[in-house]
TIDREN-707251 format. One line per 10 residues: number of its first residue (from 0); their letters; for each residue x, y, z of N, C-alpha, C, CB. Coordinates in steps of 0.05 Angstrom, whole numbers, plus 5000, padded with zeros to 4 digits. Each point is the difference from the previous one (the first is absolute). Glycine has a CB too. Layout:
REM TIDREN-707251
NUM = A = X/Y/Z/X/Y/Z/X/Y/Z/X/Y/Z; ...
REM end
This chain:
REM TIDREN-707251
0 = LKTGFLKWKP = 3780/4243/3649/5019/4980/4991/5017/4989/5023/5001/5023/4955; 5000/4992/5067/5017/4992/5022/4989/4976/5014/5015/5047/5007; 5003/4936/5003/4991/4976/5015/5010/5004/5029/5001/4970/4958; 4987/5015/5060/5008/5001/5028/4991/4975/5014/4997/5050/5000; 5004/4951/5027/4994/4976/5016/4971/4991/4996/5034/5015/5034; 4948/5004/4963/4972/4994/4996/4991/5000/4971/4992/5019/5045; 5026/4989/4937/4993/5001/4971/5023/4988/4984/4972/5042/5007; 5024/4932/4987/5022/4985/4987/5002/5006/4970/4994/4965/5035; 4984/5041/4953/5000/5004/4970/4993/5029/4993/4986/4952/4994; 5028/5058/4986/4993/5027/4991/4972/5001/4988/5049/5010/4991
10 = DYDSAATEYG = 4937/5011/5013/4973/5003/4988/5002/5014/4973/4978/5003/5046; 5028/4980/4934/5006/5011/4973/4975/5013/4988/5034/4965/4993; 4943/5025/5013/4975/5011/4989/4996/5029/5009/4980/4953/4999; 5022/5051/5027/4996/5027/5010/5023/5019/4991/4977/4981/5040; 5047/5008/4958/5023/5016/4991/4995/5010/4971/5032/4974/5031; 4959/5007/4952/4994/5007/4972/4980/5022/4998/5011/4953/4986; 4968/5046/5031/4979/5020/5000/5012/5027/5007/4965/4966/5012; 5052/5035/5009/5012/5025/5009/5019/5012/4979/4996/4984/5048; 5020/4998/4940/5018/5010/4978/4983/5011/4977/5035/4966/5013; 4943/5021/4981/4982/5010/4979/4990/5028/5006/4986/4953/4990
20 = KAAVAFKNAK = 5006/5051/5035/4990/5027/5008/5023/5020/4998/4966/4979/5031; 5058/5013/4977/5023/5018/4999/5006/5008/4971/5019/4979/5041; 4979/5001/4941/5005/5005/4971/4981/5021/4989/5017/4953/4995; 4957/5044/5012/4980/5019/4990/5006/5028/5011/4966/4963/4998; 5041/5039/5028/5006/5026/5012/5024/5013/4986/4981/4984/5044; 5040/5000/4952/5024/5011/4986/4994/5009/4972/5029/4970/5028; 4954/5014/4958/4993/5007/4973/4984/5026/4999/4999/4951/4988; 4982/5052/5031/4985/5025/5001/5017/5024/5006/4961/4974/5015; 5061/5021/4999/5019/5022/5007/5021/5004/4979/4992/4990/5048; 5005/4995/4929/5019/5001/4977/5028/4991/5008/4973/5038/4981
30 = QFDQAREACL = 5029/4946/5040/5026/4990/5008/5002/4971/4988/5002/5028/5044; 5004/4972/4930/4997/4974/4986/5021/4979/5007/4981/5027/4963; 5043/4982/5045/5021/4981/5007/4992/4985/5026/5035/5029/4978; 4955/4986/5042/4990/4987/5024/4976/4982/4995/5018/5039/5027; 4965/4971/4954/4976/4984/4993/5009/4973/4987/4973/5042/4994; 5047/4960/4989/5010/4975/4987/5011/4981/5021/5012/5026/4959; 5003/4985/5060/5012/4983/5022/4978/4987/5016/5040/5031/5002; 4939/4984/5004/4977/4989/5016/4986/4978/4984/4994/5044/5023; 5003/4960/4951/4987/4979/4982/5017/4975/5000/4980/5036/4972; 5046/4967/5026/5018/4976/5000/4998/4985/5026/5031/5024/4968
40 = REAEAHENNK = 4968/4990/5054/4997/4987/5026/4973/4986/5003/5032/5034/5020; 4948/4980/4969/4973/4987/5000/5000/4974/4984/4979/5046/5005; 5034/4955/4972/5002/4976/4983/5015/4978/5014/5000/5029/4959; 5021/4978/5055/5016/4980/5015/4983/4987/5022/5042/5025/4990; 4942/4991/5023/4983/4990/5022/4979/4981/4988/5007/5042/5027; 4981/4966/4951/4980/4982/4987/5013/4974/4991/4974/5040/4985; 5051/4961/5004/5014/4976/4991/5004/4981/5024/5023/5026/4963; 4986/4986/5059/5004/4983/5024/4974/4988/5010/5039/5029/5013; 4939/4984/4981/4974/4990/5008/4988/4982/4978/4993/5042/5027; 5022/4952/4952/4992/4983/4977/4976/5012/4985/5017/4960/5026
50 = ALFHAAKAYE = 4980/5066/4975/4978/5013/4986/5012/5012/4974/4974/5011/5043; 5029/4972/4937/5015/5008/4976/4985/5022/4984/5019/4954/4998; 4955/5044/5000/4985/5020/4985/5004/5028/5011/4966/4966/4988; 5032/5037/5039/5003/5026/5013/5030/5009/4998/4961/4989/5031; 5057/4992/4971/5029/5007/4997/5005/5011/4972/5013/4964/5033; 4975/5024/4946/5003/5009/4973/4988/5028/4997/4998/4953/4983; 4979/5052/5029/4988/5027/4999/5019/5021/5012/4954/4979/5003; 5058/5014/5019/5019/5019/5013/5024/5005/4983/4984/4984/5045; 5027/4995/4942/5023/5004/4982/4992/5018/4976/5018/4955/5013; 4957/5041/4977/4991/5016/4978/4998/5030/5009/4974/4960/4981
60 = QAGMMLKEMQ = 5016/5044/5043/4998/5027/5011/5028/5013/5003/4957/4987/5025; 5062/4997/4984/5028/5009/5003/5010/5009/4972/5008/4969/5040; 4985/5015/4940/5008/5007/4972/4988/5027/4992/5003/4951/4989; 4972/5054/5019/4987/5025/4992/5013/5024/5014/4957/4975/4993; 5053/5020/5031/5014/5022/5014/5026/5006/4985/4981/4985/5045; 5033/4995/4945/5024/5004/4984/4993/5015/4974/5021/4958/5020; 4956/5036/4969/4991/5014/4976/4998/5030/5006/4975/4959/4984; 5013/5048/5039/4998/5028/5008/5027/5013/5002/4957/4989/5024; 5063/4995/4983/5027/5011/5003/5016/4998/4974/4999/4986/5048; 4987/5007/4930/5012/4998/4973/5022/4979/4999/4989/5048/4993
70 = RLPEAVQLIE = 5010/4931/5024/5019/4978/4999/4986/4977/4987/5025/5016/5043; 4971/4987/4931/4982/4981/4986/5011/4971/4997/4984/5040/4975; 5042/4956/5019/5009/4972/4998/4997/4985/5026/5033/5015/4966; 4972/4999/5057/4996/4987/5026/4971/4994/5005/5041/5023/5018; 4942/4996/4974/4971/4997/5003/4991/4975/4986/4994/5050/5004; 5015/4947/4971/4992/4977/4983/5009/4974/5013/5003/5028/4959; 5021/4971/5053/5011/4976/5013/4981/4991/5022/5047/5014/4989; 4944/5005/5027/4982/4993/5023/4973/4991/4989/5023/5034/5029; 4967/4979/4950/4973/4991/4990/5003/4972/4987/4987/5049/4992; 5036/4946/4995/5004/4972/4990/5000/4980/5022/5027/5019/4962
80 = KASMMYLENG = 4986/4988/5060/5001/4982/5024/4972/4995/5010/5046/5017/5012; 4938/5005/4988/4972/4997/5009/4984/4982/4981/5002/5046/5020; 5003/4956/4954/4985/4983/4981/5007/4970/5004/4999/5038/4967; 5027/4957/5039/5008/4972/5006/4985/4989/5024/5045/5009/4980; 4952/5008/5040/4985/4992/5024/4971/4995/4995/5032/5026/5028; 4956/4991/4955/4972/4996/4992/4996/4973/4987/4994/5050/4994; 5025/4943/4988/4999/4974/4986/5002/4977/5020/5021/5021/4959; 4998/4983/5060/5005/4979/5020/4975/4997/5018/5049/5010/5000; 4937/5012/5004/4976/5000/5016/4975/4989/4986/5019/5039/5024; 4984/4958/4949/4978/4989/4984/4981/5022/4990/5004/4958/5026
90 = TPDTAAIALE = 5006/5066/4971/4983/5022/4989/5014/5011/4975/4981/5012/5046; 5019/4972/4932/5015/5008/4976/4989/5026/4987/5010/4952/4993; 4964/5053/5008/4989/5024/4988/5013/5025/5012/4957/4976/4992; 5045/5024/5035/5012/5023/5014/5030/5002/4992/4967/4995/5039; 5046/4982/4958/5028/5000/4991/5003/5013/4973/5009/4958/5027; 4974/5035/4954/5001/5011/4973/4995/5030/5000/4985/4956/4981; 4995/5053/5036/4994/5029/5001/5024/5015/5012/4951/4990/5006; 5063/4998/5013/5024/5013/5012/5022/5002/4979/4988/4981/5045; 5015/4998/4939/5021/5001/4979/4993/5022/4979/5009/4951/5007; 4966/5051/4986/4992/5021/4982/5006/5028/5011/4963/4970/4982
100 = RAGKLIENVS = 5031/5033/5044/5005/5026/5013/5030/5007/4999/4960/4992/5030; 5057/4987/4975/5029/5004/4999/5009/5008/4972/5005/4967/5038; 4983/5020/4942/5006/5006/4972/4994/5029/4994/4991/4953/4987; 4986/5057/5021/4992/5028/4995/5020/5019/5013/4952/4986/4998; 5057/5007/5027/5019/5017/5014/5026/5004/4985/4980/4985/5043; 5030/4993/4945/5028/5000/4989/5000/5004/4970/5013/4969/5037; 4963/5033/4951/4998/5001/4970/5018/5021/4988/4954/4983/5004; 5045/5041/5007/5015/5023/4988/5030/5000/5007/4958/5026/5001; 5049/4959/5020/5027/5000/5010/5015/4976/4987/4987/5022/5044; 5001/4955/4957/5012/4976/4989/4979/4983/4985/5034/5000/5038
110 = PEKAVQLYQQ = 4962/5006/4936/4980/4985/4984/5006/4970/5000/4993/5041/4972; 5033/4952/5028/5007/4971/5000/4988/4986/5024/5042/5011/4975; 4961/5001/5048/4989/4988/5025/4969/4999/4999/5041/5017/5026; 4948/5005/4963/4970/5001/4998/4990/4978/4983/5002/5050/5006; 5011/4945/4971/4992/4978/4982/5000/4973/5015/5019/5025/4960; 5003/4971/5055/5002/4975/5016/4977/4997/5020/5051/5002/4994; 4943/5020/5019/4978/4999/5021/4973/4995/4987/5027/5032/5028; 4968/4982/4949/4974/4996/4986/4998/4971/4990/5000/5048/4986; 5022/4941/5004/5000/4972/4991/4995/4980/5022/5031/5013/4963; 4981/4993/5061/4995/4983/5023/4971/5002/5008/5047/5007/5016
120 = AASVFENEER = 4942/5017/4985/4971/5004/5007/4982/4985/4980/5011/5045/5020; 4996/4956/4954/4985/4986/4979/5000/4970/5005/5011/5036/4967; 5013/4953/5041/5002/4971/5005/4982/4992/5023/5047/5000/4983; 4953/5017/5039/4983/4993/5023/4971/5000/4992/5034/5020/5031; 4958/5001/4955/4971/5001/4991/4993/4977/4982/5002/5050/5003; 5017/4943/4979/4995/4978/4981/4997/4973/5015/5026/5025/4965; 4991/4971/5055/4997/4976/5017/4973/4998/5014/5050/5001/5006; 4940/5022/5000/4973/5001/5014/4977/5001/4980/5022/5024/5038; 4985/4973/4936/4981/5001/4978/4984/5026/4999/4996/4950/5003; 5017/5071/5005/4988/5027/4997/5014/5013/4976/4990/5005/5050
130 = LRQALEMLGK = 5000/4986/4926/5015/5006/4975/4998/5029/4992/4991/4953/4986; 4986/5060/5021/4998/5028/4992/5020/5018/5015/4951/4993/4991; 5053/5001/5035/5020/5015/5015/5028/4993/4990/4970/5001/5040; 5035/4974/4953/5026/4991/4989/5006/5015/4975/4995/4955/5020; 4984/5048/4963/5004/5015/4974/5007/5029/5005/4968/4968/4978; 5019/5044/5042/5006/5028/5006/5029/5004/5007/4953/5006/5016; 5058/4975/5000/5028/5001/5009/5019/4995/4976/4987/4985/5046; 5006/4996/4937/5016/4994/4977/5001/5023/4980/4989/4951/5005; 4988/5062/4993/4998/5024/4982/5018/5022/5009/4953/4989/4990; 5048/5016/5037/5019/5020/5010/5029/4993/4995/4966/5011/5036
140 = ASRLLVRGRR = 5040/4963/4968/5028/4991/4995/5007/5003/4970/4996/4967/5038; 4986/5025/4944/5005/5002/4971/5006/5029/4992/4970/4960/4992; 5013/5059/5018/5003/5028/4993/5027/5011/5010/4950/5006/5001; 5057/4986/5023/5026/5009/5011/5024/4989/4984/4979/5003/5045; 5018/4972/4946/5021/4987/4984/5003/5015/4973/4992/4955/5022; 4986/5052/4966/5001/5015/4975/5012/5027/5004/4959/4976/4983; 5033/5037/5039/5010/5027/5006/5031/4999/5004/4955/5013/5021; 5054/4966/4991/5029/4997/5005/5015/4987/4977/4989/4996/5048; 4997/5000/4929/5012/4989/4976/5011/4972/5004/5011/5046/4985; 4977/4939/5035/5008/4972/5004/4980/4983/4983/5019/5009/5048
150 = LDEAALSLQK = 4985/4993/4926/4980/4990/4981/4998/4970/4999/5008/5040/4974; 5014/4945/5031/4998/4971/4999/4982/4990/5023/5047/4998/4980; 4957/5014/5044/4983/4993/5023/4972/5009/4996/5040/5003/5030; 4956/5021/4957/4974/5010/4995/4984/4981/4982/5017/5047/5006; 4996/4942/4974/4987/4982/4981/4990/4975/5015/5029/5016/4963; 4987/4974/5056/4991/4976/5016/4977/5007/5018/5047/4982/4998; 4955/5042/5015/4979/5008/5018/4973/5004/4986/5035/5023/5028; 4966/4989/4948/4976/5004/4984/4988/4973/4991/5018/5044/4984; 5000/4937/5010/4990/4973/4991/4985/4987/5023/5038/4995/4968; 4972/5009/5057/4987/4988/5023/4973/5013/5005/5045/4990/5021
160 = EKSIYKEIEN = 4954/5037/4976/4975/5015/5003/4980/4989/4980/5024/5041/5015; 4985/4957/4960/4982/4992/4978/4988/4972/5005/5027/5029/4968; 4990/4953/5042/4990/4972/5004/4979/4999/5022/5045/4982/4985; 4958/5036/5036/4980/5000/5021/4974/5013/4990/5037/5003/5035; 4966/5018/4950/4976/5013/4988/4985/4980/4983/5022/5045/5001; 4993/4938/4984/4987/4980/4984/4986/4979/5017/5036/5007/4964; 4977/4986/5059/4989/4981/5018/4973/5009/5012/5046/4985/5011; 4952/5041/4995/4975/5011/5011/4981/5009/4978/5025/5014/5042; 4983/4981/4933/4983/5006/4976/4994/5029/4996/4980/4956/5006; 5040/5061/5001/4998/5029/4995/5015/5004/4973/4997/5013/5050
170 = YPTCYKKTIA = 4990/4980/4928/5014/5000/4974/5007/5028/4990/4975/4958/4990; 5008/5062/5013/5008/5027/4989/5026/5010/5012/4951/5010/4993; 5053/4984/5033/5025/5009/5013/5024/4984/4989/4975/5013/5042; 5020/4962/4951/5021/4984/4987/5009/5014/4974/4980/4957/5019; 5001/5054/4966/5008/5014/4975/5019/5023/5006/4956/4987/4978; 5037/5028/5043/5016/5024/5008/5028/4991/5009/4958/5025/5013; 5043/4953/5001/5026/4990/5009/5017/4990/4977/4979/4987/5044; 5007/5003/4935/5015/4992/4976/5013/5024/4986/4968/4961/4994; 5017/5061/5005/5011/5025/4989/5025/5008/5015/4954/5015/4984; 5043/4985/5043/5023/5008/5017/5024/4981/4995/4968/5018/5035
180 = QVLVHLHRND = 5026/4956/4963/5022/4981/4995/5014/5005/4974/4975/4966/5026; 5009/5039/4953/5012/5005/4973/5018/5025/5001/4960/4979/4978; 5031/5042/5035/5016/5025/5002/5026/4994/5015/4958/5028/5000; 5040/4956/5022/5024/4994/5015/5020/4984/4983/4973/5000/5043; 5016/4980/4942/5018/4983/4983/5013/5017/4978/4971/4960/5010; 5013/5058/4978/5012/5016/4979/5021/5019/5011/4957/4998/4974; 5039/5012/5050/5021/5017/5012/5025/4983/5007/4965/5031/5019; 5031/4943/4984/5023/4982/5005/5012/4992/4973/4979/4982/5042; 5011/5029/4936/5009/4993/4973/4996/4970/4994/5033/5037/5002; 4945/4952/5009/4995/4971/4996/4973/4998/4985/5026/4987/5042
190 = YVAAERCVRE = 4976/5016/4931/4976/4999/4984/4987/4972/5000/5020/5036/4971; 4997/4944/5030/4990/4972/5000/4982/4995/5025/5041/4984/4975; 4969/5025/5048/4984/4996/5025/4973/5016/4998/5043/4993/5027; 4958/5030/4962/4976/5017/4997/4980/4986/4982/5027/5042/5007; 4983/4947/4971/4982/4986/4981/4988/4975/5012/5028/5018/4962; 4990/4967/5053/4990/4976/5013/4978/5006/5021/5046/4979/4993; 4959/5043/5020/4981/5009/5021/4972/5005/4988/5038/5021/5025; 4961/4992/4952/4974/5005/4986/4989/4973/4990/5015/5046/4986; 5002/4937/5003/4990/4975/4989/4988/4983/5022/5036/5001/4965; 4977/4998/5059/4989/4984/5022/4974/5011/5010/5047/4989/5013
200 = SYSIPGFNGS = 4949/5038/4984/4976/5012/5010/4975/4994/4983/5028/5037/5018; 4976/4951/4958/4977/4992/4984/4983/4979/5015/5027/5010/4958; 4985/4977/5061/4985/4979/5015/4981/5013/5021/5039/4968/4993; 4965/5058/5013/4982/5014/5019/4974/5006/4986/5040/5020/5025; 4938/4972/4987/4974/5005/4986/4995/5029/4994/4982/4961/5024; 5011/5044/4950/4993/5028/4992/5024/5017/4992/4963/4996/5031; 5062/4994/4972/5023/5016/4993/5001/5004/4970/5025/4984/5041; 4973/4994/4945/5001/5002/4970/4975/5015/4991/5027/4956/4996; 4977/5066/4991/4978/5016/4990/4995/5024/5018/4980/4959/4982; 5034/5043/5041/4997/5024/5017/5017/5023/4989/4992/4970/5040
210 = EDCAALEQLL = 5002/5054/4969/5016/5023/4990/5028/4999/5011/4958/5028/4998; 5046/4959/5025/5027/4996/5011/5017/4983/4982/4981/5005/5047; 5007/4973/4943/5014/4982/4982/5007/5014/4974/4976/4961/5020; 5005/5054/4969/5005/5014/4974/5023/5021/5004/4952/4993/4986; 5047/5021/5036/5020/5021/5005/5028/4987/5003/4966/5029/5022; 5035/4948/4992/5026/4987/5004/5011/4989/4974/4986/4988/5047; 4997/5001/4936/5009/4990/4974/5011/5023/4983/4966/4962/5002; 5020/5060/5000/5010/5024/4985/5026/5010/5011/4952/5013/4990; 5051/4986/5037/5025/5009/5012/5023/4982/4992/4974/5018/5039; 5022/4956/4962/5021/4981/4994/5008/5002/4970/4984/4970/5036
220 = EGYDQQDQDQ = 4996/5034/4947/5005/5003/4972/5018/5025/4995/4956/4978/4988; 5036/5045/5025/5015/5024/4997/5029/4997/5010/4957/5026/5005; 5045/4960/5018/5027/4996/5012/5017/4983/4982/4981/5004/5046; 5007/4975/4943/5015/4981/4982/5008/5014/4974/4975/4962/5020; 5008/5056/4970/5006/5014/4975/5017/5026/5005/4957/4982/4981; 5050/5022/5044/5015/5025/5008/4985/5025/4992/5043/4975/4995; 4931/5024/5009/4983/5023/4993/4993/5015/5025/4981/4975/4960; 5036/5045/5046/4996/5016/5025/4973/5014/5000/5050/5006/5003; 4941/5003/4974/4974/5015/4999/4977/4982/5009/5018/5028/4962; 4982/4947/5028/4979/4982/5007/5001/4992/5030/5001/4982/4953
230 = VSEVCNSPLF = 5024/5014/5057/5003/4993/5028/4991/5023/5018/5039/4971/4988; 4969/5054/5005/4992/5023/5015/4970/5004/5000/5044/5021/4990; 4944/4974/4987/4971/5004/4997/4985/4981/5019/5006/5014/4952; 5003/4960/5049/4987/4981/5018/5005/5007/5029/5006/4965/4965; 5018/5043/5042/5007/5006/5028/4987/5026/5009/5043/4976/4994; 4949/5041/4988/4986/5025/5007/4970/4997/5000/5038/5025/4981; 4952/4951/5013/4971/4996/5000/4990/4999/5029/5003/4974/4956; 4972/5032/5048/4989/5000/5028/5004/4974/5014/4966/5033/4985; 5033/4945/5000/5003/4973/5012/5027/4998/5015/4972/4981/4963; 5049/5031/5027/5026/4999/5012/5004/5024/5020/5018/4977/4959
240 = KYMDNDYAKL = 4972/5046/5033/5006/5024/5016/4986/5000/5027/5004/5025/4958; 4973/4961/5044/4985/5000/5025/5005/4975/5017/4966/5028/4977; 5056/4958/5017/5009/4978/5018/5013/5013/5025/5007/4968/4960; 5001/5014/5058/5015/5011/5024/5024/5016/4989/4986/4960/5029; 5020/5061/4986/5019/5020/4991/5027/4988/4991/4978/5032/5031; 5032/4948/4985/5026/4988/4994/5000/4986/4973/5008/4995/5049; 4969/4991/4944/4999/4986/4975/4995/5020/4977/4982/4959/5024; 5002/5062/4981/4995/5020/4979/5027/5013/4992/4953/5009/5019; 5064/4995/5001/5027/5012/4994/5016/4982/4982/4999/5025/5044; 4999/4949/4962/5015/4980/4983/4991/5003/4971/5004/4968/5039
250 = GLTLVVPGGG = 4970/5036/4957/4989/5003/4973/5011/5025/4987/4959/4975/5013; 5040/5047/5001/5008/5026/4989/5029/5002/4994/4963/5020/5025; 5054/4963/4989/5029/5002/4996/5010/4977/4982/5004/5022/5045; 4978/4962/4943/5008/4978/4984/5011/5009/4973/4965/4971/5022; 5060/5021/4973/5014/5007/4975/5007/4974/4986/5018/5044/5019; 4975/4955/4955/5006/4976/4985/5030/4999/4994/4954/4999/4980; 5057/4977/5017/5029/4999/4993/5005/5010/4972/5005/4961/5030; 5020/5047/4965/5007/5010/4973/4995/5029/4997/4991/4955/4982; 5008/5060/5040/4997/5029/4998/4972/5009/4996/5045/5001/4983; 4935/4981/5016/4972/5007/4998/4993/5013/4974/5001/5006/5048
260 = IKKKSPNATQ = 5013/4987/4930/4993/5011/4973/4978/4983/4989/5047/5017/4992; 4932/4997/4999/4977/4985/4989/5008/4987/4974/4969/5033/5021; 5025/4941/4978/5006/4985/4975/4977/5002/4980/5029/4968/5027; 4978/5039/4949/4980/5000/4978/4999/4972/4990/5008/5049/4987; 4975/4947/4992/5000/4973/4988/5027/4995/4987/4949/5003/4992; 5060/4972/5008/5027/4995/4990/5005/5011/4972/5000/4959/5027; 4981/5040/4954/5003/5010/4973/5005/5030/4999/4972/4962/4983; 5011/5052/5034/5002/5029/5001/5027/5009/5010/4951/5003/5007; 5059/4982/5013/5026/5007/5012/5022/4996/4979/4983/4988/5046; 5015/4989/4939/5021/4995/4980/4999/5020/4978/4998/4951/5011
270 = DKARGPAAVG = 4977/5056/4980/4997/5019/4978/5012/5027/5008/4959/4977/4985; 5036/5031/5040/5011/5026/5009/5030/5000/4999/4959/5008/5029; 5052/4969/4979/5030/4999/5001/5012/5000/4972/4996/4974/5044; 4989/5013/4937/5012/4998/4973/4996/5025/4984/4992/4952/5002; 4988/5063/5004/4995/5025/4984/4980/4995/4978/5046/5015/5011; 4949/5006/4973/4979/4998/4979/5004/4978/4980/4995/5049/5005; 5031/4947/4987/5005/4980/4980/4991/4972/5009/5040/5028/4984; 4966/4967/5042/4993/4974/5011/4970/4997/5001/5042/5000/5028; 4943/5022/4978/4971/4999/5001/4990/4992/4973/4998/5035/5037; 5014/4978/4942/4992/4994/4973/5004/4971/4993/5011/5046/4987
280 = SHADEEEDEY = 5012/4943/5020/5006/4972/4994/4981/4982/5015/5048/5011/4992; 4944/4998/5033/4981/4984/5016/4973/4999/4985/5024/5013/5043; 4968/5010/4947/4974/5002/4985/5001/4981/4975/4993/5048/5016; 5031/4952/4970/5003/4983/4977/4996/4971/5007/5032/5033/4980; 4980/4960/5044/4997/4972/5009/4971/4992/5003/5044/5004/5023; 4940/5015/4988/4972/4995/5004/4986/4996/4973/5000/5027/5043; 5008/4989/4937/4988/4997/4973/5008/4973/4988/5000/5050/4994; 5025/4943/5010/5010/4975/4989/4986/4976/5011/5044/5021/4994; 4945/4982/5029/4987/4977/5013/4977/4989/4983/5012/5019/5045; 4975/4999/4940/4978/4992/4983/5008/4999/4970/4968/5019/5035
290 = SGGLC = 5057/4983/4959/5009/5003/4972/4993/4974/4984/5036/5031/5015; 4963/4947/4999/4994/4975/4986/4970/4995/4998/5043/4982/5016; 4940/5038/4992/4971/4995/5000/4990/4992/5027/5002/4987/4952; 4973/5019/5053/4988/4994/5026/5001/4971/5007/4971/5040/4995; 5026/4943/4985/4999/4971/5005/5028/4990/5007/4961/4995/4969
REM end
């Protein structure tokens, strides 16, 4: 990097190579702080040399050194910086993979940040029309939102997933996403949104008449009738139990409003409340119905 009378410009390329070697040596010696410092200097040298891709790689390596030191938020910052450079360099796929890696690092420490990173990665993949990878990222974000009980955002995330699955004509997965949506809406105490969600899904080929559709209609009927037994029966069926763990838990913890008391038929409930005399009078009414003759 030194300049002199015979060397007017620093040799950034050679400097970056030497810093890279130093970083590897420090890493092998488990001296992660010095390795991080060497990676940062390598990145700086590549930046000065206008080699953005290699600079981004070095920043990502510096982030991994911070991960080894359990300094995860700082690690994520550097990996985010690397992803921006990848985008600037015109390598969006690498940027999205870096964002996913950062999300995995921070998932257990800061789920909110992880959701943001997964959503950013999904956007990059979607812009590149790599929809399957985008769906994978959106799925991770949705599950984290459900786990964190951020149900309003989870409902929106699931809707986005479902619309992309519909676009790529993966209809059976659309049915599963509809189940997840309904469970999220019911946990939000929004029966109307849950019902609308099922109604809109009738436009998906094959949904009407599927076991998913029948189970959801039964679930909504039980919820509307405040029939906890029926709701529990549906949520304990294999269709619900073998979903992703976060959605299966939503099913198992679903409680209908009104204390979850099973409603009998309206007449039976009234008869029980009135006692035997009332039941008798009710029977009389039924007899009176035909007192004037069948015609």
